[in-house]
N, CA and C atoms as a LAMMPS dump frame, in Angstrom:
ITEM: TIMESTEP
0
ITEM: NUMBER OF ATOMS
345
ITEM: BOX BOUNDS ff ff ff
-5.0000000000000000e+02 5.0000000000000000e+02
-5.0000000000000000e+02 5.0000000000000000e+02
-5.0000000000000000e+02 5.0000000000000000e+02
ITEM: ATOMS id mol type element x y z
1 1 1 N -55.729 -4.01 203.986
2 1 2 C -55.885 -3.458 202.696
3 1 3 C -56.951 -2.166 203.46
4 2 1 N -57.976 -2.825 204.751
5 2 2 C -59.278 -2.195 204.959
6 2 3 C -58.615 -0.811 205.768
7 3 1 N -57.262 -1.035 206.796
8 3 2 C -56.258 0.197 206.935
9 3 3 C -55.553 1.353 206.171
10 4 1 N -55.59 0.928 205.089
11 4 2 C -55.514 1.906 203.961
12 4 3 C -56.303 2.774 203.636
13 5 1 N -58.038 2.107 203.65
14 5 2 C -59.12 2.964 203.293
15 5 3 C -59.795 3.769 204.201
16 6 1 N -58.892 3.048 205.516
17 6 2 C -60.353 3.869 206.678
18 6 3 C -60.25 5.609 206.945
19 7 1 N -59.222 5.973 206.861
20 7 2 C -58.405 7.241 206.865
21 7 3 C -59.302 7.911 205.956
22 8 1 N -59.88 7.76 204.756
23 8 2 C -60.232 8.3 203.651
24 8 3 C -61.505 8.643 203.253
25 9 1 N -62.084 7.229 204.072
26 9 2 C -63.379 6.973 204.251
27 9 3 C -63.749 8.147 205.238
28 10 1 N -63.202 8.413 206.75
29 10 2 C -63.455 9.005 207.548
30 10 3 C -63.233 10.669 207.08
31 11 1 N -62.257 10.927 206.408
32 11 2 C -61.855 12.04 205.463
33 11 3 C -62.925 12.734 204.812
34 12 1 N -63.602 11.732 204.156
35 12 2 C -64.663 11.661 202.844
36 12 3 C -65.988 12.178 203.773
37 13 1 N -66.226 10.986 204.728
38 13 2 C -67.39 11.458 205.587
39 13 3 C -67.797 12.831 206.265
40 14 1 N -66.555 13.329 206.607
41 14 2 C -66.606 14.615 207.013
42 14 3 C -66.379 15.774 206.401
43 15 1 N -66.016 15.581 205.326
44 15 2 C -66.512 16.418 203.806
45 15 3 C -67.769 16.443 203.567
46 16 1 N -68.698 15.352 203.385
47 16 2 C -69.737 15.252 203.016
48 16 3 C -70.545 15.956 204.621
49 17 1 N -70.241 16.123 205.635
50 17 2 C -71.145 16.937 206.751
51 17 3 C -71.289 18.363 206.541
52 18 1 N -70.942 18.907 205.216
53 18 2 C -70.891 20.276 204.707
54 18 3 C -72.045 20.37 204.213
55 19 1 N -72.573 19.534 203.482
56 19 2 C -74.318 19.084 203.258
57 19 3 C -75.293 19.716 204.099
58 20 1 N -75.132 19.318 205.743
59 20 2 C -75.573 19.568 207.001
60 20 3 C -75.546 20.964 207.082
61 21 1 N -74.535 21.69 206.936
62 21 2 C -74.428 23.216 207.651
63 21 3 C -74.959 23.905 206.764
64 22 1 N -75.345 24.675 207.34
65 22 2 C -76.826 26.097 206.753
66 22 3 C -76.043 26.909 205.754
67 23 1 N -76.304 27.091 204.649
68 23 2 C -75.864 27.807 203.493
69 23 3 C -75.288 29.198 204.027
70 24 1 N -76.033 29.785 204.906
71 24 2 C -75.552 30.939 205.65
72 24 3 C -74.054 30.893 206.017
73 25 1 N -73.965 29.838 206.306
74 25 2 C -72.657 29.797 207.035
75 25 3 C -71.59 29.467 205.851
76 26 1 N -71.268 29.84 204.811
77 26 2 C -70.892 29.862 203.812
78 26 3 C -68.948 29.66 203.95
79 27 1 N -68.547 30.34 205.136
80 27 2 C -67.41 30.011 205.28
81 27 3 C -66.789 29.202 205.984
82 28 1 N -68.041 28.19 206.596
83 28 2 C -67.379 27.351 207.667
84 28 3 C -67.638 26.32 206.471
85 29 1 N -68.631 26.145 205.842
86 29 2 C -68.235 25.303 204.714
87 29 3 C -67.494 25.766 204.094
88 30 1 N -66.851 26.334 203.129
89 30 2 C -65.951 26.413 202.538
90 30 3 C -64.46 25.804 202.951
91 31 1 N -64.816 26.357 204.424
92 31 2 C -63.592 26.042 205.024
93 31 3 C -63.118 24.367 205.322
94 32 1 N -64.375 23.556 205.547
95 32 2 C -64.051 22.554 205.389
96 32 3 C -63.827 21.689 204.679
97 33 1 N -64.236 22.138 203.32
98 33 2 C -64.038 21.615 202.039
99 33 3 C -62.774 21.69 201.971
100 34 1 N -61.89 22.975 201.884
101 34 2 C -60.544 23.088 202.175
102 34 3 C -59.827 22.179 202.734
103 35 1 N -60.33 22.178 203.781
104 35 2 C -59.104 21.533 204.871
105 35 3 C -59.19 19.706 204.257
106 36 1 N -60.375 19.301 203.909
107 36 2 C -60.465 18.043 203.776
108 36 3 C -60.093 17.415 202.329
109 37 1 N -59.732 18.584 201.627
110 37 2 C -59.331 18.349 200.05
111 37 3 C -57.772 18.014 200.697
112 38 1 N -57.078 19.122 201.281
113 38 2 C -55.537 19.191 201.856
114 38 3 C -55.312 18.234 202.559
115 39 1 N -56.673 17.39 203.807
116 39 2 C -56.165 16.383 203.962
117 39 3 C -55.943 14.628 203.149
118 40 1 N -57.022 14.851 202.355
119 40 2 C -57.06 13.591 201.528
120 40 3 C -55.434 13.844 200.946
121 41 1 N -54.881 15.023 199.947
122 41 2 C -54.01 15.043 199.589
123 41 3 C -52.756 14.771 200.512
124 42 1 N -52.87 14.831 201.282
125 42 2 C -51.444 14.647 202.481
126 42 3 C -51.412 13.383 202.001
127 43 1 N -52.689 12.604 203.024
128 43 2 C -53.022 11.201 202.949
129 43 3 C -52.861 10.471 201.782
130 44 1 N -53.126 11.15 200.644
131 44 2 C -52.561 10.05 199.185
132 44 3 C -51.398 10.265 198.958
133 45 1 N -50.553 11.496 199.228
134 45 2 C -48.91 11.544 199.451
135 45 3 C -48.063 10.349 200.337
136 46 1 N -48.729 10.481 201.141
137 46 2 C -48.06 9.462 202.391
138 46 3 C -48.33 7.756 202.122
139 47 1 N -49.169 7.484 201.566
140 47 2 C -49.952 6.232 201.253
141 47 3 C -48.346 6.147 199.683
142 48 1 N -48.544 7.112 198.882
143 48 2 C -48.076 6.778 197.468
144 48 3 C -46.617 6.787 198.13
145 49 1 N -46.034 7.138 198.67
146 49 2 C -44.623 7.117 199.778
147 49 3 C -44.075 5.847 199.932
148 50 1 N -44.937 4.814 200.666
149 50 2 C -44.946 3.614 200.941
150 50 3 C -44.592 2.708 199.61
151 51 1 N -45.227 3.238 198.671
152 51 2 C -45.135 1.771 197.553
153 51 3 C -44.142 2.323 196.89
154 52 1 N -43.789 1.438 196.184
155 52 2 C -42.639 1.367 195.366
156 52 3 C -43.414 2.322 194.183
157 53 1 N -42.231 2.92 192.809
158 53 2 C -42.739 3.662 191.789
159 53 3 C -43.092 2.336 190.786
160 54 1 N -44.537 2.754 190.389
161 54 2 C -45.486 1.897 189.495
162 54 3 C -45.564 2.888 187.987
163 55 1 N -45.886 2.014 187.289
164 55 2 C -46.293 2.678 185.866
165 55 3 C -47.662 2.521 185.305
166 56 1 N -48.431 2.272 186.478
167 56 2 C -49.754 1.976 186.371
168 56 3 C -50.472 2.243 187.657
169 57 1 N -51.98 2.404 187.397
170 57 2 C -53.176 3.054 188.615
171 57 3 C -53.288 1.99 189.425
172 58 1 N -52.788 2.166 190.665
173 58 2 C -53.597 1.668 191.856
174 58 3 C -55.079 1.53 192.058
175 59 1 N -55.273 0.696 193.067
176 59 2 C -56.719 0.763 193.399
177 59 3 C -57.093 1.575 194.106
178 60 1 N -55.83 2.59 195.208
179 60 2 C -55.743 3.312 195.606
180 60 3 C -56.011 4.753 195.092
181 61 1 N -54.921 4.912 193.601
182 61 2 C -55.049 5.815 193.015
183 61 3 C -56.613 6.219 192.146
184 62 1 N -57.116 5.052 191.692
185 62 2 C -58.858 5.223 191.783
186 62 3 C -59.456 6.1 192.392
187 63 1 N -59.435 5.388 193.582
188 63 2 C -59.985 5.507 194.684
189 63 3 C -60.027 7.227 195.067
190 64 1 N -58.335 7.469 194.661
191 64 2 C -58.639 8.853 195.533
192 64 3 C -58.743 9.724 194.034
193 65 1 N -58.91 9.464 192.748
194 65 2 C -59.561 9.964 191.947
195 65 3 C -61.044 10.547 192.078
196 66 1 N -61.58 9.64 192.768
197 66 2 C -63.213 10.012 192.581
198 66 3 C -63.555 10.354 194.096
199 67 1 N -62.601 10.618 194.885
200 67 2 C -62.779 11.62 196.041
201 67 3 C -62.371 12.647 195.867
202 68 1 N -61.221 13.079 194.793
203 68 2 C -60.635 14.257 194.634
204 68 3 C -61.96 14.682 193.931
205 69 1 N -62.472 14.222 193.185
206 69 2 C -63.812 14.995 192.148
207 69 3 C -64.629 14.851 193.023
208 70 1 N -64.771 14.405 194.028
209 70 2 C -66.06 14.512 194.949
210 70 3 C -65.734 15.701 195.898
211 71 1 N -65.069 15.926 196.276
212 71 2 C -64.475 16.948 197.339
213 71 3 C -64.499 18.039 195.98
214 72 1 N -63.936 18.318 194.841
215 72 2 C -63.844 19.396 194.283
216 72 3 C -65.446 19.64 194.107
217 73 1 N -66.616 18.46 193.668
218 73 2 C -67.668 19.04 193.323
219 73 3 C -68.636 19.626 194.982
220 74 1 N -68.175 19.317 195.654
221 74 2 C -68.379 19.645 197.091
222 74 3 C -68.086 21.359 197.207
223 75 1 N -66.888 21.628 196.759
224 75 2 C -66.522 22.887 196.835
225 75 3 C -67.127 23.617 195.772
226 76 1 N -67.509 23.222 194.689
227 76 2 C -68.093 24 193.913
228 76 3 C -69.909 24.43 193.97
229 77 1 N -69.967 23.261 194.615
230 77 2 C -71.828 23.579 195.211
231 77 3 C -71.27 24.539 196.611
232 78 1 N -70.723 24.796 197.305
233 78 2 C -70.578 25.433 198.157
234 78 3 C -70.092 27.215 197.545
235 79 1 N -69.551 27.296 196.786
236 79 2 C -69.317 28.353 196.594
237 79 3 C -70.384 28.968 195.263
238 80 1 N -70.758 27.986 194.717
239 80 2 C -71.963 28.36 193.69
240 80 3 C -73.172 28.587 194.924
241 81 1 N -73.32 27.929 195.898
242 81 2 C -74.343 28.708 196.999
243 81 3 C -73.976 29.923 197.702
244 82 1 N -73.23 29.619 198.305
245 82 2 C -72.313 31.388 198.571
246 82 3 C -73.006 32.47 197.57
247 83 1 N -72.66 32.301 196.457
248 83 2 C -72.961 33.136 195.439
249 83 3 C -74.099 33.562 195.636
250 84 1 N -75.237 32.493 195.309
251 84 2 C -76.739 32.853 195.492
252 84 3 C -77.266 33.465 196.587
253 85 1 N -76.7 32.838 198.056
254 85 2 C -77.233 33.875 199.264
255 85 3 C -76.764 35.198 198.988
256 86 1 N -75.456 35.307 198.515
257 86 2 C -75.463 36.759 198.043
258 86 3 C -76.222 37.734 197.815
259 87 1 N -76.665 36.73 196.158
260 87 2 C -77.586 37.928 195.306
261 87 3 C -79.349 37.169 195.519
262 88 1 N -79.365 36.621 197.471
263 88 2 C -80.521 36.598 197.475
264 88 3 C -81.683 36.15 196.577
265 89 1 N -81.055 34.921 195.871
266 89 2 C -81.596 33.971 194.792
267 89 3 C -82.303 32.919 196.097
268 90 1 N -83.215 32.61 196.259
269 90 2 C -83.639 32.232 197.536
270 90 3 C -84.331 31.211 196.897
271 91 1 N -84.884 30.831 195.54
272 91 2 C -85.785 30.094 195.037
273 91 3 C -85.307 29.461 194.231
274 92 1 N -84.009 30.037 193.415
275 92 2 C -82.977 29.098 192.568
276 92 3 C -81.928 27.788 193.824
277 93 1 N -81.847 28.537 195.411
278 93 2 C -81.116 27.918 195.839
279 93 3 C -81.917 26.291 196.544
280 94 1 N -83.001 26.803 196.48
281 94 2 C -83.488 25.409 196.937
282 94 3 C -83.805 24.481 195.882
283 95 1 N -83.527 24.805 194.691
284 95 2 C -83.787 24.152 193.581
285 95 3 C -82.405 23.188 193.832
286 96 1 N -81.115 24.569 194.232
287 96 2 C -79.857 23.662 193.924
288 96 3 C -79.421 22.591 195.17
289 97 1 N -79.919 23.083 196.189
290 97 2 C -79.925 21.876 197.371
291 97 3 C -81.039 20.417 197.129
292 98 1 N -81.96 20.555 196.728
293 98 2 C -82.943 19.608 195.915
294 98 3 C -81.612 18.735 195.18
295 99 1 N -81.084 19.49 194.34
296 99 2 C -80.167 18.851 193.066
297 99 3 C -78.62 18.206 193.83
298 100 1 N -78.394 19.071 195.012
299 100 2 C -77.252 18.22 195.812
300 100 3 C -77.697 17.417 196.4
301 101 1 N -78.757 16.88 196.94
302 101 2 C -78.966 15.417 197.84
303 101 3 C -78.755 14.734 196.71
304 102 1 N -79.797 15.02 195.223
305 102 2 C -79.442 13.507 194.422
306 102 3 C -78.287 13.593 194.273
307 103 1 N -77.347 14.157 193.952
308 103 2 C -76.174 14.26 193.28
309 103 3 C -75.072 13.662 194.545
310 104 1 N -75.239 13.394 195.736
311 104 2 C -74.63 13.105 196.819
312 104 3 C -74.879 11.83 196.708
313 105 1 N -76.29 10.923 196.506
314 105 2 C -76.386 9.899 196.417
315 105 3 C -75.929 9.291 194.933
316 106 1 N -75.656 10.096 193.814
317 106 2 C -75.195 9.291 193.016
318 106 3 C -73.434 9.364 192.811
319 107 1 N -72.568 10.562 193.651
320 107 2 C -71.541 10.659 194.028
321 107 3 C -71.308 9.325 195.247
322 108 1 N -71.893 8.959 196.153
323 108 2 C -71.775 7.897 196.854
324 108 3 C -71.938 6.219 196.315
325 109 1 N -72.848 5.921 195.557
326 109 2 C -72.918 4.995 194.545
327 109 3 C -71.547 4.796 193.374
328 110 1 N -70.889 5.92 193.116
329 110 2 C -69.925 5.888 192.328
330 110 3 C -68.526 5.663 193.275
331 111 1 N -68.51 6.081 194.627
332 111 2 C -67.909 5.485 195.459
333 111 3 C -67.81 4.373 195.913
334 112 1 N -68.865 3.935 196.366
335 112 2 C -68.829 2.363 196.245
336 112 3 C -68.803 1.503 195.205
337 113 1 N -68.993 1.847 194.354
338 113 2 C -68.712 0.996 192.836
339 113 3 C -67.43 1.199 192.795
340 114 1 N -66.032 1.984 192.911
341 114 2 C -64.879 2.58 192.621
342 114 3 C -63.836 1.529 193.817
343 115 1 N -64.683 0.966 194.787
344 115 2 C -64.379 0.272 195.855
345 115 3 C -64.417 -1.182 195.847
């Protein structure tokens, strides 16, 4: 069971590294977000290929739903930060960054709760 979740945990941790990248490098941030999202989708499809067709959600499906939500949230925050940098709204950007730290902690708690 651990071998099924280790790759997605690593992909998720790589995705969370975007919060450590400066907002001014938004191209790199968005690139990491999109790459990790595509990696998660590819892993999910590969994992589903090993299972027989089921009529209900497995634990892996539930975890992947949380991971997809986290990645899309991460992408939305990066795009919003990019828009704020282009508009030079630094004061609002600092409050967004403060809110992201709180939200990241909330999402990590949700992720642990589902697993």
